[in-house]
N, C-alpha and C positions, 0 to 999 in steps of 0.2 A: 364396217368401213373397208373399202377396197385397200389391199395391201401392196399391190404391184401395178405397174403401168408401162406404157411405151410412149415415147415421144419421137416422132418421125419428122424430119425436114425434107422437103421435096422441092427440087429446083427444075422447073420446066424449061424446055427450049422456048424462046420467045414466040415462035410461030405456032407453038402447041399449047400455050397457056390456057386457052379456052377449053381445050379438050381435057386437060388435066383437071381443071376446075369442075367440069361436068362429071368426070370419073369420080372425083371425091364426093360430089353431091349424091351421085347415084349409089355410092358405096354405103350410104346410110341404111338402105334396105338390107344389105348383106349383114351389117353390124347388128341390126335388130333381130336377125335370125340366130345370132351367136348367144346361146344361153349363158355362157360364162363371161361375156363382156358386160361389165357393170355400166360403164359410160364410154361414149365414143364421140369425138369432136373432130371435124375437119375445119381448117381455117386458111385464110390467105394472109401472108405477111407482106407481100409486095406484088408488083406486076407479074413476076414469074416465080415467086416463092410461096410455097404452101406448106402446111403441116397437118399432122394428125396426132391427137392425144387420146389415149384410151386407158381405162383402168379395169382391174380384175381382182377378184377376191384372193387369188393365190397364183402360184407359179404354173399350175396345170392350166388355168384359164389363159394366162399369157401365152403359153406355148401352143395351146389350141388355136388362138388367134393368129399367131405367127405362121402356123401351118394351114390357115384357113383360106377362104376364097378372096378376101380383100388383099392379103399379102401376095397371093398368086397373081391377081390382076395387076397389082402395082409392079411386080417384077416382070410381068409380060410386056408392059408398055415401056418399061425403063429404057431399053436401047433406042427406041424410036422417039418417044415424047419427052424424055428427061435429059437435062444437060449433064447430069451425073447420077450415079446410083443413089437411091434414097439413103439418108443418114438416119438409121433407126437405133435408138438407145433405150435400154431397159432402165426403168426408174423405180424407186421405192417410194410409195406414197407415205408422207409423214403426217398429213392432216387433210381433212376434206370436209366441206360443208355440203351436206346432202339434204334433199327435200324431206 
């Protein structure tokens, strides 16, 4: 069972919500390339609110993801497309239902 995770809340500028949505959809391919990422989800909370939740077996996997291509892409677009910096929180996984 994965032990660690990340929960990110992302608020797009209204005029850039479609671009942020597309970026998060396309990031799935990058997540699939990350061997240490156990699960990765992007989701929409509202018209301009988005999120990402991902899990890892250990702290090394979480740190690899934080230093990876998805995080870099998110930080690159933040000044232009986001209303505020992403709110990224480290979480500990207490329980999980896995396939």
